[in-house]
C-alpha positions in Angstrom: 18.1 -11.8 -2.9 17.7 -15.2 -1.6 14.4 -16.6 -1.7 12.4 -20.0 0.0 9.1 -21.4 -0.7 7.6 -23.1 2.3 5.1 -25.6 1.8 2.8 -27.3 4.1 -0.5 -28.0 5.4 -3.3 -25.4 7.1 -2.7 -25.3 10.5 1.1 -26.0 10.1 2.4 -23.0 11.1 3.3 -22.0 7.1 2.0 -18.5 7.7 4.0 -18.4 11.0 6.9 -19.9 9.8 7.6 -17.6 7.0 7.1 -14.2 9.2 9.3 -15.8 11.8 12.3 -16.6 9.2 11.5 -12.9 7.7 11.9 -11.7 11.4 15.3 -13.5 12.2 16.6 -12.5 8.4 15.8 -8.5 10.1 17.6 -9.3 13.4 20.1 -10.1 11.4 21.1 -7.2 9.6 19.0 -7.9 6.6 15.7 -6.6 4.2 12.9 -9.0 4.2 9.4 -9.9 3.5 7.4 -12.6 3.9 3.5 -13.3 2.6 1.5 -16.4 2.1 -0.5 -17.9 -1.2 -3.4 -19.4 -0.2 -6.0 -22.0 -1.9 -8.8 -22.9 -0.1 -8.7 -21.9 3.4 -9.2 -25.1 5.6 -6.7 -27.0 8.0 -5.7 -30.0 6.3 -5.3 -28.1 2.6 -2.4 -27.4 1.1 -0.6 -24.1 1.8 2.5 -22.1 0.2 3.8 -19.1 2.2 7.5 -17.1 1.2 10.0 -15.4 2.3 12.8 -13.2 0.6 15.8 -11.9 1.9 18.2 -9.4 0.4 20.9 -6.8 1.8 19.0 -4.1 0.0 15.9 -3.0 -0.2 12.7 -6.1 -1.7 10.4 -4.5 -4.2 9.7 -7.9 -5.9 5.4 -8.8 -4.1 4.8 -11.7 -6.1 4.5 -15.2 -5.9 8.3 -17.1 -5.9 8.5 -19.4 -8.8 12.1 -20.0 -8.8 13.0 -20.5 -5.1 16.5 -20.7 -3.8 15.2 -23.2 -0.7 12.5 -25.2 -0.4 11.1 -26.2 3.0 8.5 -28.9 3.0 6.6 -29.0 6.2 4.5 -32.1 5.2 5.6 -35.0 3.5 2.8 -36.0 2.1 3.0 -33.4 -0.3 5.6 -34.2 -2.2 3.4 -36.6 -4.8 0.5 -34.4 -4.8 1.7 -31.1 -5.0 4.9 -30.1 -7.6 6.6 -28.6 -4.3 10.3 -28.8 -6.1 8.7 -26.8 -9.5 11.3 -23.6 -10.2 13.7 -24.5 -7.7 17.6 -24.1 -8.8 19.8 -26.7 -9.1 22.2 -25.5 -6.9 18.9 -25.1 -4.7 18.8 -26.5 -0.6 15.6 -28.9 -0.1 14.8 -29.2 3.8 12.0 -31.8 4.3 10.5 -32.6 7.5 10.7 -37.0 7.7 11.9 -39.5 9.6 12.4 -41.2 6.4 14.9 -41.4 3.7 15.2 -40.0 0.2 15.3 -43.4 -1.1 12.1 -44.3 1.2 10.1 -41.1 -0.3 10.7 -42.3 -3.7 13.4 -39.3 -4.3 16.5 -41.2 -5.1 16.7 -40.3 -8.6 15.3 -36.9 -8.4 17.7 -36.2 -5.3 20.9 -37.0 -7.4 20.8 -33.8 -9.0 21.7 -31.6 -6.4 24.2 -31.5 -4.3 23.9 -33.7 -1.5 25.5 -31.4 1.5 22.1 -29.0 0.2 19.6 -32.1 1.3 18.5 -31.7 4.5 15.7 -34.7 6.2 14.7 -33.3 9.7 12.0 -35.1 11.9 10.7 -31.4 12.9 7.0 -33.0 13.8 8.8 -35.5 16.9 11.5 -32.4 17.8 8.0 -29.8 18.1 6.2 -33.6 20.3 9.0 -33.8 22.4 9.8 -29.4 23.3 5.9 -28.5 22.6 3.7 -31.1 23.2 2.0 -30.6 18.9 3.6 -31.7 16.4 4.0 -28.1 14.6 7.2 -28.5 12.4 8.2 -25.0 11.6 9.8 -24.1 14.5 12.2 -26.5 14.5 12.6 -26.2 10.7 13.7 -22.6 11.0 16.6 -23.8 13.2 17.2 -26.7 10.7 17.3 -23.5 8.2 19.9 -21.7 10.1 22.4 -24.4 9.7 21.9 -25.5 6.1 21.8 -22.3 4.7 24.0 -19.8 6.7 21.4 -16.7 6.3 20.0 -16.4 9.4 21.7 -17.2 12.8 20.1 -19.6 15.5 20.9 -16.7 17.8 18.2 -14.0 16.0 15.8 -17.5 15.3 15.7 -17.9 18.9 14.9 -13.9 18.8 12.2 -14.1 16.6 10.7 -17.1 18.4 10.3 -14.9 21.8 8.7 -12.0 19.5 6.0 -14.6 18.4 5.4 -16.3 21.5 5.9 -16.2 24.8 6.6 -18.5 28.4 6.6 -22.1 28.2 5.8 -22.0 24.4 8.7 -19.8 23.5 11.2 -22.0 25.4 9.9 -25.2 23.6 10.3 -23.5 20.8 13.3 -22.3 21.4 14.7 -25.7 22.5 13.2 -27.3 19.4 14.7 -25.4 17.0 18.3 -25.6 18.8 18.1 -29.2 18.9 17.5 -29.2 15.0 20.2 -26.5 14.3 22.6 -29.1 16.3 21.3 -32.1 14.6 21.9 -30.0 11.1 25.4 -29.3 12.2 26.1 -33.0 12.9 24.8 -34.0 9.6 26.2 -31.5 7.6 29.7 -32.5 9.3 29.0 -36.4 8.6 28.5 -35.1 4.7 31.8 -33.3 4.9 33.7 -35.9 6.4 32.2 -38.5 3.8 33.1 -36.3 1.1 36.8 -36.0 2.3 37.1 -39.6 2.8 
């Protein structure tokens, strides 16, 4: 079973992101579930959502305490909430930011993880460019597809079609594609660095 925990703030589409991730997994032939965990339900308050994917039926229903991957939609949460709590040492970290791990004060922390599984994507900027609003959830799904390879870009695009319509769907698909391609390029550069 592969478990994903998504951290963000109310109003950023955290719950929608988890739902679309589970739809993409389902479209890819896997069993999946998504569910949120709310504290105070207000815009700007920290929100956590969870997604599980497996090749067999999922019976677990509790929150994910030891995720295989963490998606952080709002980097201001990094020093406010224990977003990395329970993350496995071979886990994936995907953060919506234009800054580096060093600039965020995470240089030492990042050393404990595999560099090819650490990813920074300017998802809010991609969303503004393609959709006109700084909602990072969909570009992060495109980036996640490239980072982990558990869901395909095609499944993400189909999940977007199920959730949105018209210009909003097309804009989100363009944002997801650009994020996916950006990650594929970053991963190629990491591999070239490791083999140099």
